[in-house]
C-alpha positions in Angstrom: -3.5 29.5 10.1 -0.7 30.2 12.0 1.0 27.9 14.5 2.9 29.7 17.0 5.8 28.8 19.3 6.7 25.6 17.6 9.8 23.6 17.0 10.2 21.7 14.0 12.2 18.1 14.3 13.0 19.9 18.1 15.4 22.7 16.9 14.6 26.3 17.2 11.2 27.6 18.3 9.2 28.7 15.0 5.9 30.7 14.0 4.8 28.1 10.9 2.7 30.1 8.6 0.3 27.7 6.3 -1.8 28.5 3.9 -4.1 26.3 1.2 -2.9 22.8 3.0 0.6 23.5 2.9 3.5 25.4 4.8 3.9 28.9 3.6 6.6 30.3 6.3 8.7 29.6 8.9 9.6 32.6 11.1 11.6 32.5 14.5 9.2 32.2 17.6 7.9 36.3 18.2 4.8 36.0 21.0 4.5 39.7 20.0 3.6 38.7 16.1 0.5 40.4 14.9 -2.4 38.2 13.5 -4.6 39.0 10.7 -8.5 38.5 11.7 -8.7 35.5 9.5 -6.1 33.5 10.8 -6.9 30.7 12.9 -4.0 30.5 15.6 -2.5 27.0 17.0 -0.9 27.5 20.2 2.7 25.4 19.6 3.3 25.7 23.6 7.1 24.4 22.8 6.2 21.5 21.5 7.9 19.4 18.9 6.7 19.5 15.2 7.0 16.6 13.2 5.2 15.4 10.1 2.6 13.5 10.5 3.0 9.7 10.6 2.5 7.6 7.6 1.6 3.6 8.2 2.2 2.0 5.3 1.7 -1.5 6.6 -1.8 -2.4 8.8 -4.6 -4.4 8.4 -7.3 -2.5 9.5 -9.7 -5.3 8.5 -9.3 -7.6 11.1 -8.1 -5.0 14.1 -9.7 -5.6 17.5 -9.1 -2.7 19.0 -11.8 -1.0 21.7 -13.2 -4.7 22.1 -12.5 -7.6 24.8 -9.0 -8.6 24.9 -9.2 -12.4 23.9 -7.1 -15.3 24.3 -4.1 -15.5 21.6 -5.4 -19.1 19.5 -3.4 -18.8 16.5 -1.5 -21.7 15.0 2.0 -21.5 13.9 2.6 -20.4 10.5 1.0 -18.3 7.8 -1.7 -20.9 6.9 -2.4 -21.4 10.4 -2.9 -18.1 11.3 -5.1 -17.5 8.6 -7.3 -20.6 9.2 -8.0 -19.0 12.7 -8.8 -15.6 11.6 -11.3 -17.3 9.0 -12.7 -19.3 12.0 -13.4 -16.4 14.7 -13.3 -13.1 12.7 -17.2 -12.6 12.4 -17.9 -13.8 16.2 -17.5 -10.1 17.2 -20.6 -7.6 18.2 -19.0 -5.2 15.7 -18.7 -5.2 12.1 -15.6 -5.4 10.2 -16.6 -1.3 8.8 -16.8 -0.3 12.9 -13.9 -2.2 14.0 -12.2 -0.4 10.7 -13.8 2.6 11.4 -12.7 3.0 15.2 -9.1 2.2 14.6 -8.6 4.4 12.1 -9.6 7.4 14.5 -7.4 5.9 17.0 -4.6 6.0 14.5 -5.5 9.7 13.3 -5.7 10.9 16.7 -2.4 9.7 17.8 -1.1 11.2 15.0 -1.5 9.1 11.9 -2.5 10.9 8.4 -1.7 8.7 5.9 -2.1 4.5 5.6 -1.5 1.8 3.2 -4.4 -0.7 4.4 -4.2 -4.1 3.3 -8.1 -6.0 2.6 -8.1 -9.7 3.0 -10.2 -10.9 -0.1 -10.4 -14.6 -0.1 -12.8 -17.7 -0.9 -14.3 -17.1 2.9 -14.9 -13.5 2.5 -15.1 -12.1 -0.6 -15.1 -8.7 -0.6 -17.1 -8.2 2.6 -13.7 -7.2 4.1 -12.5 -4.9 1.7 -15.9 -3.0 1.8 -15.3 -2.5 5.5 -12.5 -1.1 4.8 -13.8 1.3 1.9 -16.3 2.6 4.7 -13.5 3.9 7.4 -11.7 5.5 4.5 -14.9 7.4 3.5 -15.6 7.9 6.9 -12.3 9.7 7.7 -12.2 11.2 4.6 -11.2 14.6 5.3 -9.0 13.6 8.5 -6.6 11.0 6.2 -5.4 9.6 3.3 -6.3 5.8 2.7 -5.1 3.6 0.0 -6.4 0.0 0.1 -4.9 -3.0 -0.9 -6.6 -6.0 -2.3 -4.7 -8.8 -0.5 -5.1 -12.2 -0.9 -4.0 -13.6 2.6 -4.8 -16.6 2.1 -3.3 -17.5 -1.7 -4.5 -16.6 -5.1 -4.3 -20.3 -6.1 -5.2 -22.7 -2.9 -9.0 -21.4 -3.4 -11.1 -21.1 -6.6 -12.2 -17.8 -7.8 -10.0 -15.1 -5.4 -8.3 -13.7 -8.8 -11.0 -12.7 -10.1 -12.2 -11.4 -6.7 -9.3 -9.2 -6.6 -9.7 -8.0 -10.3 -13.6 -6.9 -8.8 -12.0 -5.4 -5.8 -9.4 -3.1 -7.8 -12.7 -2.3 -10.3 -14.1 -0.6 -6.7 -11.7 1.4 -5.3 -8.9 -0.7 -4.1 -5.5 0.8 -4.9 -3.0 -1.8 -5.1 -2.2 -5.2 -6.1 -1.5 -7.4 -3.1 0.7 -10.5 -3.4 2.2 -12.9 -0.6 4.8 -15.7 -0.5 4.8 -17.1 -3.7 6.9 -20.0 -3.3 5.5 -21.2 0.5 1.9 -20.6 0.6 0.7 -21.0 -3.2 4.3 -23.3 -4.3 3.8 -21.9 -7.9 5.7 -18.6 -8.0 5.8 -18.2 -11.2 2.2 -18.3 -11.7 1.2 -16.6 -8.7 3.6 -13.5 -9.9 1.7 -13.3 -13.3 -1.4 -13.1 -11.9 -0.3 -10.1 -9.4 1.7 -8.4 -12.2 -1.4 -9.5 -14.8 -3.7 -7.2 -12.7 -1.6 -4.4 -12.2 -0.9 -3.8 -15.7 -4.6 -4.3 -16.1 -5.7 -1.4 -13.6 -2.5 0.5 -13.7 -1.7 -0.5 -10.2 1.0 -0.9 -8.2 2.0 -3.9 -6.7 2.8 -4.9 -2.9 4.2 -8.1 -1.9 4.0 -9.8 1.8 7.0 -11.9 1.7 8.0 -13.8 5.2 9.9 -16.3 3.1 13.3 -17.4 4.7 17.0 -16.6 3.4 17.9 -17.9 0.1 14.2 -19.2 -0.8 13.1 -15.6 0.2 16.0 -14.3 -2.1 14.4 -16.4 -4.8 10.9 -14.5 -4.7 12.7 -11.5 -4.4 14.4 -12.0 -7.8 11.7 -13.3 -9.8 9.6 -10.1 -8.6 12.9 -8.2 -10.0 13.1 -9.6 -13.6 9.1 -9.0 -13.5 10.0 -5.5 -12.7 12.5 -5.1 -15.4 10.5 -6.4 -18.1 7.1 -4.4 -17.6 8.8 -1.7 -16.9 7.6 -1.2 -13.6 10.4 0.9 -11.3 8.8 2.5 -8.5 5.3 0.6 -8.5 6.3 -2.1 -6.4 7.0 -2.6 -2.0 8.3 -5.3 -0.2 6.7 -6.0 3.1 8.0 -7.6 5.9 11.0 -9.4 4.2 12.9 -9.7 7.0 15.1 -12.3 6.3 16.8 -11.1 3.2 19.6 -10.2 5.1 20.6 -13.0 6.6 22.2 -15.1 3.1 25.5 -13.2 3.2 27.2 -10.2 2.7 27.6 -10.3 -1.2 23.7 -11.0 -1.5 22.9 -8.0 1.0 24.9 -5.5 -1.3 23.3 -6.8 -4.4 20.2 -6.6 -3.3 20.2 -3.0 -2.0 21.7 -1.9 -5.1 18.9 -3.5 -7.3 16.4 -2.3 -4.9 17.9 1.0 -5.2 18.6 0.8 -9.5 14.6 -0.4 -9.7 13.1 1.7 -7.0 12.1 -0.6 -5.3 10.2 0.2 -1.9 10.0 -1.7 1.4 7.7 -1.5 4.5 9.1 -3.2 8.0 6.6 -3.3 10.9 10.0 -3.7 13.2 9.9 -7.0 14.1 12.4 -9.1 16.3 14.3 -10.6 13.6 17.9 -9.4 13.2 18.1 -10.3 9.5 16.8 -7.6 7.7 18.4 -5.6 5.1 20.0 -3.2 7.3 17.9 0.2 7.6 20.7 2.7 7.4 22.0 1.2 4.3 19.2 1.1 2.4 18.5 4.6 3.3 22.0 5.7 1.9 21.5 4.0 -1.1 18.3 5.6 -2.1 16.0 3.0 -1.0 12.5 3.8 0.7 11.4 2.1 3.3 8.3 3.2 5.6 6.9 1.8 8.6 3.8 0.0 9.6 2.1 -1.5 12.7 0.5 -4.4 10.9 -2.4 -6.2 12.9 -3.5 -4.0 15.8 -5.0 -6.4 18.5 -6.3 -9.2 16.3 -7.0 -12.4 15.9 -3.1 -12.8 14.6 -1.6 -11.0 17.7 -2.1 -9.2 20.5 0.3 -6.3 19.9 -0.7 -2.9 17.9 -2.2 -0.5 20.1 -2.7 2.6 16.7 0.1 4.3 17.8 3.0 4.8 14.8 5.0 6.8 17.8 5.1 3.5 19.6 6.2 1.8 16.7 8.9 4.1 16.1 10.0 3.5 19.4 10.0 0.0 18.7 12.0 0.3 15.3 14.7 2.1 17.0 14.8 -0.9 19.5 15.2 -3.3 17.3 17.7 -1.7 15.3 19.2 -1.2 18.6 19.6 2.7 18.2 20.6 4.6 21.1 22.5 7.3 19.2 19.8 10.7 19.0 20.3 11.1 15.1 19.5 7.4 14.7 16.5 7.3 16.8 15.5 10.9 15.2 16.2 8.8 11.6 13.0 6.1 12.7 10.8 8.6 13.5 12.0 10.0 9.7 11.0 6.7 8.1 7.9 6.8 10.4 6.9 9.9 9.2 8.3 10.9 5.9 9.8 7.4 4.7 6.6 6.2 4.6 4.6 9.2 2.6 7.4 8.3 -0.1 6.3 5.1 -0.6 2.4 6.3 -1.0 3.7 9.3 -2.9 6.9 8.3 -5.5 7.2 12.0 -6.1 8.1 13.3 -2.8 12.0 13.4 -2.0 13.0 10.0 -0.4 15.2 10.1 2.6 18.9 10.4 1.7 20.5 9.7 4.7 20.2 9.0 8.1 20.6 13.0 9.1 17.3 13.7 6.7 14.9 15.5 8.2 11.9 16.3 5.2 9.1 17.4 6.0 9.0 20.9 7.7 10.3 23.2 4.8 8.5 25.7 3.1 6.1 24.1 0.4 5.8 20.7 2.3 2.2 19.4 2.8 0.9 20.3 6.5 0.0 17.2 7.6 1.9 17.6 10.7 1.8 16.2 14.6 2.6 18.5 17.4 4.1 15.9 20.3 5.4 17.2 23.6 9.1 16.2 24.6 12.3 18.2 25.0 14.1 16.2 22.0 13.0 14.1 18.9 14.4 11.1 21.3 12.6 12.1 24.3 8.8 12.2 22.6 9.9 8.7 20.8 10.9 7.4 24.7 8.0 9.2 26.4 5.2 8.8 23.9 3.0 11.6 25.6 -0.4 12.7 25.1 -0.1 16.5 24.5 -0.5 16.0 20.8 -1.8 18.0 18.2 -2.7 16.3 14.7 -3.1 18.5 11.3 -4.2 17.0 7.5 -3.6 19.4 4.8 -3.6 22.7 7.6 -6.4 21.6 9.3 -6.8 20.3 12.8 -8.1 17.0 12.9 -7.5 15.5 16.3 -6.1 17.6 19.6 -5.3 15.7 23.0 -5.9 12.0 21.6 -9.5 12.8 20.1 -10.8 13.6 17.1 -12.0 16.9 15.8 -14.9 17.8 13.5 
């Protein structure tokens, strides 16, 4: 394949050669460049070329994109919201598989080719919601990489049989062991984490823990997690999702956590929440901590927010971090693209600074997004619709429509 006249990360116009799913050459753009008869050509038309998005925190099992809006009925708190979802998720005309497949298609069409999706597993739904996400993964197998997390949204200990269901899901295609709020939800952090890390050891799977717990309590749970990572030799295998209050204790604790996350290669997944007490994004990057971005729920029974567009969520990441300088807004795009990719594939180079712009060099996998815009910052601000999406060197979407 030859992509003509694109601007990698908004730079000079280039013609990009692709073979066997990877970038093989970048040449200064030449309108007269000869093309062999068996080479597919994609017209860049001066658009910006970026690595495609990696959504590393979404809930495809709960999405309602494509269905009519409903009044928000959720009660405050994780348990109240979970019970509200439980009361309503079977009411929609579309099955979980249909909703997840539709939303995943919308995400791909807008530029996402790597996804880590939670699949709720509890005493109410059993494996039904996991199986719905698995069906969406299979439906879009050629367009998107999907990693499914077996997720105990209602806790591991409050209802019988949940650890056994998680175990079954991990044996049936789930790739990640999920955990959630060891203190405030299950109220037994030691037992909760023993189950999570025990299943991870059994299945050789990484861990991703939802952490909504506030300040000192959140730090307490994190320290228990760090103890297990050290004891089990699981550096590089654990992600903390949300964790949006860890930076609200004091400066010394913030510094210690960032240093320990870097030492043990603890990754972080943010959804760009409105809270301002998270560990500072630029400091995490400077320390070498892998940070990725996700949309979380998408127009579901938890929240009306989320539209399947990671470019929109990149805007939110820049906005909630109060970024205005171009370098920092571009950094938000780097987190949303290759930052998340490095969580799914720890062997990929991680972001080294706010000025790092990876993913568009010779040898990089050709998972790409071509998008209209004068600069990367303008593309984030305007979120245009002239987009072409490539997965491993093959065009999978154009003009917000799936191909193939």
